[in-house]
One Martini backbone bead per residue (centre of mass of N, CA, C, O) as a GRO file, in nm:
protein
  381
    1MET     BB    1   1.554  -3.417  -3.635
    2PRO     BB    2   1.798  -3.544  -3.469
    3GLY     BB    3   1.708  -3.552  -3.132
    4SER     BB    4   1.450  -3.365  -3.091
    5LYS     BB    5   1.292  -3.515  -2.874
    6ASN     BB    6   1.505  -3.487  -2.652
    7LEU     BB    7   1.521  -3.180  -2.658
    8VAL     BB    8   1.228  -3.124  -2.583
    9SER     BB    9   1.241  -3.276  -2.315
   10LEU     BB   10   1.459  -3.092  -2.187
   11VAL     BB   11   1.291  -2.827  -2.210
   12THR     BB   12   1.000  -2.921  -2.083
   13LYS     BB   13   1.053  -3.051  -1.808
   14PRO     BB   14   1.110  -2.802  -1.630
   15LEU     BB   15   0.836  -2.667  -1.686
   16GLN     BB   16   0.660  -2.890  -1.573
   17TYR     BB   17   0.786  -2.882  -1.293
   18LEU     BB   18   0.711  -2.590  -1.225
   19VAL     BB   19   0.407  -2.618  -1.253
   20GLN     BB   20   0.379  -2.844  -1.046
   21LYS     BB   21   0.510  -2.690  -0.813
   22ASP     BB   22   0.309  -2.453  -0.807
   23ARG     BB   23   0.054  -2.623  -0.747
   24MET     BB   24   0.176  -2.741  -0.475
   25GLY     BB   25   0.384  -2.547  -0.377
   26SER     BB   26   0.632  -2.393  -0.273
   27LYS     BB   27   0.891  -2.468  -0.062
   28ILE     BB   28   0.917  -2.166  -0.055
   29LYS     BB   29   0.842  -1.922   0.194
   30SER     BB   30   0.702  -1.607   0.258
   31VAL     BB   31   0.784  -1.460   0.573
   32ILE     BB   32   0.684  -1.276   0.838
   33ILE     BB   33   0.926  -1.134   1.088
   34GLY     BB   34   0.855  -0.815   1.055
   35THR     BB   35   0.729  -0.502   1.195
   36GLY     BB   36   0.651  -0.151   1.106
   37CYS     BB   37   0.597   0.197   1.221
   38TYR     BB   38   0.504   0.550   1.135
   39VAL     BB   39   0.338   0.799   1.332
   40PRO     BB   40   0.277   1.100   1.339
   41GLU     BB   41   0.213   1.352   1.588
   42ASN     BB   42   0.058   1.537   1.398
   43ILE     BB   43  -0.262   1.659   1.448
   44VAL     BB   44  -0.529   1.689   1.193
   45ALA     BB   45  -0.815   1.827   1.197
   46ASN     BB   46  -1.095   1.927   1.029
   47GLU     BB   47  -1.089   2.223   1.146
   48HIS     BB   48  -0.838   2.321   0.983
   49PHE     BB   49  -1.041   2.381   0.712
   50LEU     BB   50  -1.236   2.626   0.777
   51ASN     BB   51  -1.035   2.864   0.627
   52HIS     BB   52  -1.063   2.760   0.362
   53LYS     BB   53  -1.051   2.796  -0.001
   54PHE     BB   54  -1.266   2.646  -0.223
   55PHE     BB   55  -1.243   2.469  -0.542
   56GLU     BB   56  -1.298   2.385  -0.841
   57PHE     BB   57  -1.151   2.273  -1.124
   58ASN     BB   58  -1.262   2.543  -1.287
   59GLY     BB   59  -1.227   2.783  -1.052
   60GLN     BB   60  -1.478   2.770  -0.883
   61ALA     BB   61  -1.619   2.874  -0.616
   62ILE     BB   62  -1.722   2.755  -0.308
   63GLU     BB   63  -2.016   2.861  -0.136
   64ARG     BB   64  -2.018   2.677   0.071
   65GLY     BB   65  -1.966   2.605   0.373
   66ASN     BB   66  -1.715   2.448   0.536
   67ALA     BB   67  -1.880   2.287   0.741
   68GLU     BB   68  -2.037   2.136   0.519
   69VAL     BB   69  -1.802   2.020   0.360
   70ILE     BB   70  -1.679   1.858   0.600
   71SER     BB   71  -1.925   1.690   0.677
   72LYS     BB   72  -1.946   1.543   0.406
   73PHE     BB   73  -1.665   1.426   0.399
   74GLN     BB   74  -1.691   1.250   0.658
   75SER     BB   75  -1.941   1.080   0.565
   76ILE     BB   76  -1.775   0.949   0.320
   77THR     BB   77  -1.474   0.875   0.466
   78ASP     BB   78  -1.443   0.895   0.806
   79ILE     BB   79  -1.268   1.141   0.845
   80GLU     BB   80  -1.132   1.332   1.132
   81GLU     BB   81  -0.817   1.272   1.096
   82ARG     BB   82  -0.461   1.345   1.066
   83ARG     BB   83  -0.113   1.304   0.968
   84TYR     BB   84   0.182   1.506   1.008
   85ALA     BB   85   0.482   1.586   0.940
   86SER     BB   86   0.753   1.712   1.030
   87ASN     BB   87   0.948   1.958   0.896
   88ASP     BB   88   1.229   1.772   0.949
   89HIS     BB   89   1.073   1.548   0.780
   90PHE     BB   90   1.100   1.289   0.561
   91ALA     BB   91   1.023   1.012   0.391
   92SER     BB   92   1.295   0.872   0.467
   93ASP     BB   93   1.257   0.902   0.771
   94LEU     BB   94   0.995   0.745   0.804
   95GLY     BB   95   1.113   0.487   0.679
   96LEU     BB   96   1.332   0.448   0.887
   97PHE     BB   97   1.156   0.416   1.140
   98ALA     BB   98   1.002   0.167   1.036
   99ALA     BB   99   1.250  -0.011   0.982
  100GLN     BB  100   1.361  -0.017   1.272
  101ASN     BB  101   1.111  -0.148   1.390
  102ALA     BB  102   1.124  -0.411   1.219
  103ILE     BB  103   1.411  -0.499   1.300
  104ASN     BB  104   1.356  -0.517   1.605
  105SER     BB  105   1.117  -0.728   1.583
  106SER     BB  106   1.304  -0.952   1.437
  107GLY     BB  107   1.629  -0.957   1.522
  108ILE     BB  108   1.805  -0.877   1.292
  109ASP     BB  109   2.064  -0.830   1.071
  110PRO     BB  110   2.079  -0.584   0.834
  111GLU     BB  111   2.324  -0.718   0.670
  112SER     BB  112   2.120  -0.968   0.574
  113LEU     BB  113   2.006  -0.808   0.355
  114ASP     BB  114   1.917  -0.826   0.005
  115TYR     BB  115   1.668  -0.618   0.020
  116ILE     BB  116   1.536  -0.284  -0.059
  117ILE     BB  117   1.194  -0.175  -0.074
  118VAL     BB  118   1.060   0.144  -0.193
  119ALA     BB  119   0.753   0.288  -0.149
  120HIS     BB  120   0.631   0.561  -0.358
  121ASN     BB  121   0.554   0.898  -0.518
  122TYR     BB  122   0.747   1.177  -0.416
  123GLY     BB  123   0.950   1.159  -0.213
  124ASP     BB  124   1.152   1.419  -0.112
  125ILE     BB  125   0.978   1.683   0.064
  126ALA     BB  126   0.969   1.999   0.140
  127GLN     BB  127   0.857   2.240   0.312
  128GLY     BB  128   0.682   2.470   0.085
  129GLY     BB  129   0.677   2.241  -0.149
  130THR     BB  130   0.679   2.010  -0.452
  131ARG     BB  131   0.970   1.950  -0.467
  132ASN     BB  132   1.199   1.699  -0.553
  133THR     BB  133   1.453   1.450  -0.473
  134ALA     BB  134   1.566   1.184  -0.680
  135ILE     BB  135   1.869   1.218  -0.587
  136PRO     BB  136   1.874   0.981  -0.429
  137THR     BB  137   1.712   0.731  -0.343
  138LEU     BB  138   1.530   0.620  -0.085
  139GLY     BB  139   1.677   0.354  -0.055
  140ALA     BB  140   1.961   0.476  -0.028
  141ARG     BB  141   1.900   0.655   0.215
  142ILE     BB  142   1.809   0.436   0.413
  143LYS     BB  143   2.057   0.259   0.404
  144HIS     BB  144   2.245   0.478   0.503
  145LYS     BB  145   2.092   0.536   0.775
  146LEU     BB  146   2.132   0.229   0.872
  147GLY     BB  147   2.442   0.142   0.806
  148ILE     BB  148   2.472  -0.034   0.554
  149LYS     BB  149   2.750  -0.210   0.389
  150ASN     BB  150   2.629  -0.418   0.213
  151PRO     BB  151   2.640  -0.453  -0.140
  152ASP     BB  152   2.420  -0.702  -0.156
  153CYS     BB  153   2.225  -0.480  -0.075
  154VAL     BB  154   1.953  -0.409  -0.260
  155VAL     BB  155   1.823  -0.098  -0.396
  156TYR     BB  156   1.477   0.025  -0.453
  157ASP     BB  157   1.222   0.185  -0.619
  158LEU     BB  158   0.841   0.204  -0.601
  159PRO     BB  159   0.622   0.335  -0.837
  160PHE     BB  160   0.253   0.239  -0.773
  161GLY     BB  161   0.110   0.384  -0.591
  162CYS     BB  162  -0.073   0.271  -0.330
  163PRO     BB  163   0.023  -0.041  -0.413
  164GLY     BB  164   0.340  -0.045  -0.359
  165TRP     BB  165   0.391  -0.220  -0.109
  166LEU     BB  166   0.247  -0.475  -0.214
  167GLN     BB  167   0.429  -0.499  -0.466
  168GLY     BB  168   0.686  -0.539  -0.304
  169MET     BB  169   0.594  -0.810  -0.181
  170ILE     BB  170   0.564  -0.955  -0.454
  171GLN     BB  171   0.854  -0.924  -0.549
  172ALA     BB  172   0.986  -1.056  -0.304
  173ASP     BB  173   0.858  -1.334  -0.346
  174TYR     BB  174   1.006  -1.393  -0.609
  175PHE     BB  175   1.294  -1.379  -0.501
  176ILE     BB  176   1.266  -1.598  -0.284
  177ARG     BB  177   1.148  -1.840  -0.459
  178SER     BB  178   1.409  -1.838  -0.653
  179GLY     BB  179   1.670  -1.800  -0.440
  180ASP     BB  180   1.798  -1.499  -0.445
  181ALA     BB  181   1.657  -1.464  -0.156
  182LYS     BB  182   1.601  -1.431   0.207
  183ARG     BB  183   1.596  -1.109   0.278
  184ILE     BB  184   1.331  -0.851   0.302
  185LEU     BB  185   1.271  -0.502   0.278
  186ILE     BB  186   0.952  -0.333   0.310
  187ILE     BB  187   0.853   0.000   0.209
  188GLY     BB  188   0.614   0.260   0.311
  189THR     BB  189   0.631   0.609   0.205
  190GLU     BB  190   0.477   0.938   0.301
  191THR     BB  191   0.416   1.309   0.205
  192LEU     BB  192   0.120   1.429   0.105
  193SER     BB  193   0.087   1.712   0.244
  194ARG     BB  194   0.304   1.843   0.018
  195VAL     BB  195   0.083   1.775  -0.246
  196THR     BB  196  -0.153   1.957  -0.151
  197ASP     BB  197  -0.430   2.140  -0.223
  198PRO     BB  198  -0.570   2.398  -0.029
  199HIS     BB  199  -0.820   2.430  -0.267
  200ASP     BB  200  -0.888   2.120  -0.219
  201ARG     BB  201  -1.094   1.890  -0.079
  202ASP     BB  202  -0.901   1.638  -0.118
  203SER     BB  203  -0.681   1.725   0.094
  204MET     BB  204  -0.829   1.576   0.341
  205LEU     BB  205  -0.732   1.280   0.283
  206TYR     BB  206  -0.433   1.332   0.339
  207ALA     BB  207  -0.121   1.174   0.455
  208ASP     BB  208   0.128   1.061   0.684
  209GLY     BB  209   0.370   0.782   0.654
  210ALA     BB  210   0.489   0.447   0.776
  211GLY     BB  211   0.578   0.111   0.654
  212ALA     BB  212   0.701  -0.228   0.755
  213THR     BB  213   0.865  -0.530   0.621
  214ILE     BB  214   0.981  -0.873   0.677
  215LEU     BB  215   1.111  -1.116   0.463
  216GLU     BB  216   1.136  -1.482   0.476
  217GLY     BB  217   1.279  -1.773   0.381
  218MET     BB  218   1.096  -2.087   0.404
  219VAL     BB  219   1.100  -2.431   0.480
  220GLY     BB  220   0.812  -2.604   0.557
  221ASP     BB  221   0.603  -2.372   0.586
  222SER     BB  222   0.268  -2.269   0.644
  223ARG     BB  223   0.348  -2.001   0.621
  224GLY     BB  224   0.258  -1.725   0.417
  225ILE     BB  225   0.264  -1.676   0.091
  226ILE     BB  226   0.031  -1.791  -0.157
  227SER     BB  227  -0.090  -1.533  -0.320
  228HIS     BB  228  -0.132  -1.325  -0.629
  229LYS     BB  229  -0.264  -1.007  -0.777
  230THR     BB  230  -0.230  -0.801  -1.082
  231GLN     BB  231  -0.337  -0.474  -1.210
  232SER     BB  232  -0.346  -0.259  -1.514
  233HIS     BB  233  -0.532   0.042  -1.583
  234THR     BB  234  -0.483   0.262  -1.889
  235PHE     BB  235  -0.673   0.325  -2.126
  236SER     BB  236  -0.897   0.510  -1.934
  237GLU     BB  237  -0.746   0.535  -1.620
  238ALA     BB  238  -0.462   0.682  -1.586
  239TYR     BB  239  -0.603   0.992  -1.504
  240TYR     BB  240  -0.754   0.982  -1.224
  241LEU     BB  241  -0.462   1.038  -1.134
  242PHE     BB  242  -0.286   1.357  -1.091
  243SER     BB  243  -0.100   1.636  -1.198
  244GLY     BB  244  -0.168   1.979  -1.078
  245LEU     BB  245  -0.292   2.265  -1.045
  246SER     BB  246  -0.452   2.477  -0.882
  247SER     BB  247  -0.790   2.559  -0.834
  248ASN     BB  248  -0.673   2.837  -0.789
  249PRO     BB  249  -0.629   3.092  -1.019
  250GLU     BB  250  -0.465   3.287  -0.789
  251PHE     BB  251  -0.237   3.114  -0.738
  252GLU     BB  252   0.100   3.180  -0.713
  253LYS     BB  253   0.190   2.902  -0.736
  254GLU     BB  254   0.341   2.647  -0.975
  255ASP     BB  255   0.258   2.399  -0.849
  256PHE     BB  256   0.219   2.052  -0.816
  257PHE     BB  257  -0.067   1.847  -0.756
  258ILE     BB  258  -0.276   1.630  -0.626
  259LYS     BB  259  -0.522   1.464  -0.833
  260MET     BB  260  -0.886   1.384  -0.871
  261HIS     BB  261  -1.143   1.148  -0.982
  262GLY     BB  262  -1.347   1.035  -0.752
  263ARG     BB  263  -1.589   0.895  -0.890
  264LYS     BB  264  -1.422   0.713  -1.081
  265ILE     BB  265  -1.264   0.565  -0.861
  266TYR     BB  266  -1.499   0.446  -0.713
  267GLU     BB  267  -1.615   0.278  -0.950
  268TYR     BB  268  -1.360   0.125  -1.018
  269ALA     BB  269  -1.314  -0.016  -0.744
  270LEU     BB  270  -1.588  -0.166  -0.724
  271THR     BB  271  -1.545  -0.332  -0.988
  272ASN     BB  272  -1.229  -0.450  -0.951
  273VAL     BB  273  -1.126  -0.537  -0.667
  274PRO     BB  274  -1.301  -0.793  -0.608
  275LEU     BB  275  -1.192  -0.951  -0.857
  276VAL     BB  276  -0.890  -0.963  -0.772
  277ILE     BB  277  -0.934  -1.107  -0.505
  278LYS     BB  278  -1.067  -1.356  -0.625
  279GLN     BB  279  -0.823  -1.444  -0.792
  280ALA     BB  280  -0.632  -1.485  -0.554
  281LEU     BB  281  -0.806  -1.702  -0.414
  282GLU     BB  282  -0.808  -1.904  -0.648
  283LYS     BB  283  -0.496  -1.946  -0.652
  284SER     BB  284  -0.498  -2.058  -0.343
  285GLY     BB  285  -0.767  -2.243  -0.290
  286LYS     BB  286  -0.959  -2.044  -0.158
  287SER     BB  287  -1.212  -1.909   0.042
  288ILE     BB  288  -1.398  -1.669   0.188
  289ASN     BB  289  -1.454  -1.862   0.443
  290ASP     BB  290  -1.130  -1.860   0.522
  291VAL     BB  291  -1.140  -1.565   0.599
  292ASN     BB  292  -1.043  -1.340   0.868
  293LYS     BB  293  -0.902  -1.100   0.696
  294VAL     BB  294  -0.933  -0.756   0.558
  295LEU     BB  295  -0.672  -0.561   0.409
  296VAL     BB  296  -0.731  -0.235   0.319
  297HIS     BB  297  -0.682   0.036   0.173
  298GLN     BB  298  -0.692   0.361   0.327
  299ALA     BB  299  -0.895   0.572   0.137
  300ASN     BB  300  -1.217   0.512   0.200
  301GLY     BB  301  -1.451   0.410   0.400
  302LYS     BB  302  -1.701   0.365   0.211
  303MET     BB  303  -1.546   0.224  -0.017
  304ASP     BB  304  -1.441  -0.018   0.146
  305GLU     BB  305  -1.721  -0.125   0.227
  306ALA     BB  306  -1.818  -0.171  -0.066
  307ILE     BB  307  -1.597  -0.372  -0.148
  308LEU     BB  308  -1.667  -0.589   0.060
  309LYS     BB  309  -1.958  -0.643  -0.034
  310ARG     BB  310  -1.884  -0.719  -0.326
  311LEU     BB  311  -1.712  -0.958  -0.259
  312PHE     BB  312  -1.932  -1.134  -0.109
  313LYS     BB  313  -2.134  -1.135  -0.349
  314LEU     BB  314  -1.956  -1.322  -0.533
  315TYR     BB  315  -2.047  -1.559  -0.299
  316GLY     BB  316  -2.351  -1.503  -0.195
  317ILE     BB  317  -2.293  -1.274   0.032
  318SER     BB  318  -2.457  -1.008   0.188
  319THR     BB  319  -2.292  -1.026   0.479
  320PRO     BB  320  -2.030  -0.946   0.634
  321PRO     BB  321  -1.832  -1.002   0.876
  322GLU     BB  322  -1.775  -0.888   1.173
  323GLY     BB  323  -1.450  -0.741   1.184
  324ILE     BB  324  -1.288  -0.818   0.906
  325MET     BB  325  -1.237  -0.486   0.862
  326PRO     BB  326  -1.003  -0.296   0.946
  327MET     BB  327  -0.966   0.052   1.073
  328THR     BB  328  -0.776   0.391   1.039
  329ILE     BB  329  -0.881   0.648   0.880
  330ALA     BB  330  -1.016   0.835   1.094
  331LYS     BB  331  -0.713   0.907   1.228
  332PHE     BB  332  -0.495   0.884   0.959
  333GLY     BB  333  -0.587   0.856   0.691
  334ASN     BB  334  -0.427   0.887   0.367
  335SER     BB  335  -0.094   0.722   0.329
  336SER     BB  336  -0.101   0.518   0.114
  337VAL     BB  337   0.161   0.294   0.129
  338ALA     BB  338   0.116   0.292   0.460
  339THR     BB  339  -0.159   0.167   0.549
  340ILE     BB  340  -0.120  -0.144   0.562
  341PRO     BB  341   0.148  -0.175   0.733
  342THR     BB  342   0.030  -0.020   0.972
  343LEU     BB  343  -0.212  -0.202   1.029
  344LEU     BB  344  -0.054  -0.465   1.067
  345ASP     BB  345   0.129  -0.373   1.302
  346MET     BB  346  -0.100  -0.298   1.502
  347ILE     BB  347  -0.223  -0.579   1.523
  348LEU     BB  348   0.034  -0.751   1.602
  349LYS     BB  349   0.082  -0.533   1.858
  350LYS     BB  350  -0.196  -0.458   1.989
  351ASN     BB  351  -0.296  -0.138   1.878
  352LEU     BB  352  -0.591  -0.256   1.803
  353PRO     BB  353  -0.892  -0.263   1.891
  354ASP     BB  354  -1.045  -0.571   1.852
  355GLN     BB  355  -0.766  -0.679   1.712
  356GLU     BB  356  -0.649  -0.995   1.559
  357LEU     BB  357  -0.380  -1.237   1.501
  358ASN     BB  358  -0.364  -1.581   1.438
  359GLU     BB  359  -0.283  -1.885   1.417
  360GLY     BB  360  -0.396  -1.965   1.081
  361ASP     BB  361  -0.468  -1.715   0.960
  362LEU     BB  362  -0.648  -1.564   0.693
  363VAL     BB  363  -0.526  -1.310   0.462
  364VAL     BB  364  -0.633  -1.014   0.295
  365LEU     BB  365  -0.470  -0.804   0.060
  366ALA     BB  366  -0.550  -0.462  -0.064
  367SER     BB  367  -0.519  -0.240  -0.360
  368VAL     BB  368  -0.560   0.109  -0.482
  369GLY     BB  369  -0.437   0.321  -0.764
  370ALA     BB  370  -0.234   0.479  -0.934
  371GLY     BB  371  -0.256   0.428  -1.319
  372MET     BB  372  -0.434   0.189  -1.266
  373ASN     BB  373  -0.394  -0.003  -0.962
  374ILE     BB  374  -0.409  -0.357  -0.864
  375ASN     BB  375  -0.395  -0.559  -0.554
  376ALA     BB  376  -0.342  -0.902  -0.421
  377MET     BB  377  -0.327  -1.102  -0.109
  378VAL     BB  378  -0.240  -1.423   0.032
  379TYR     BB  379  -0.217  -1.496   0.392
  380GLN     BB  380  -0.049  -1.708   0.629
  381PHE     BB  381  -0.026  -1.732   0.995
   0.00000   0.00000   0.00000
């Protein structure tokens, strides 16, 4: 075909340019310019569960005393207490508070936001039931509550399990590096306490909270997102976390609660999360020796410690550096999409003892959760 060579050249040249540009590092970097979080004031200690009646999945009552059940739970998870939202607060309220915090810390005009991405799993749920109101989306509710009038500020929700906030960061990075957006607000908010089965031991894991970050595109900046990697394992793993009826066969309400196969999730996370982190590091061109902090989803204390050890073993290092993985789960529990942005905000605002991030520090962020989904990001401060 006449001229086909020139046509191929025209088609392939931009592709080659993009590949080359990606290897060199995009000129536009997604930089965190503001963070915020909201931690509910209601503290719920482990002793709160002493009078609960726990059942196995099969409906058989657990005969061991609750003091023993709680003691074993704490030894496995490190959780001593968690936070529950006030009765008059919804997930969108918690997200609003975190967003306002992030906007204030950034100093930007919220009308200048191009996107608001809200990660969550259950939407707005009122106290006393597990039904949610899906319309309008949490993103629409939060934008409305922020009073933003700009119609070009696009909002949407992202249900992606516990890795939802981090996946929102990843999607925001694509928008910014494409040139489609300049500033994006990413929120993770959840009220898991309202979808937990009071007769399931796993209910002690979950908590409420919200965290937020603002990304801005900057040219020629050494800071920002360097790389990321996401995987979804659904062939055999899709229902490791699921919605189900109460474990108590005589429970009167027919509500659906969050349920999990804990042992399978533990084994899955240990096998796969370190590998995904390693792939993200390889994409960044960095080594584990360059990493200053590892911010992992606060899911289970012992599981997170095991993930960290497995990660360093992939590099032939038997013992991870002390203090490289900050933890908040002992006091805040597992607030799903809110755990990492809350942890990040606390460190940056020096609200976490003996933890700090300095200029030039390289940070790995990683999460795992329902789906089953895993993601990891490498970020340079």
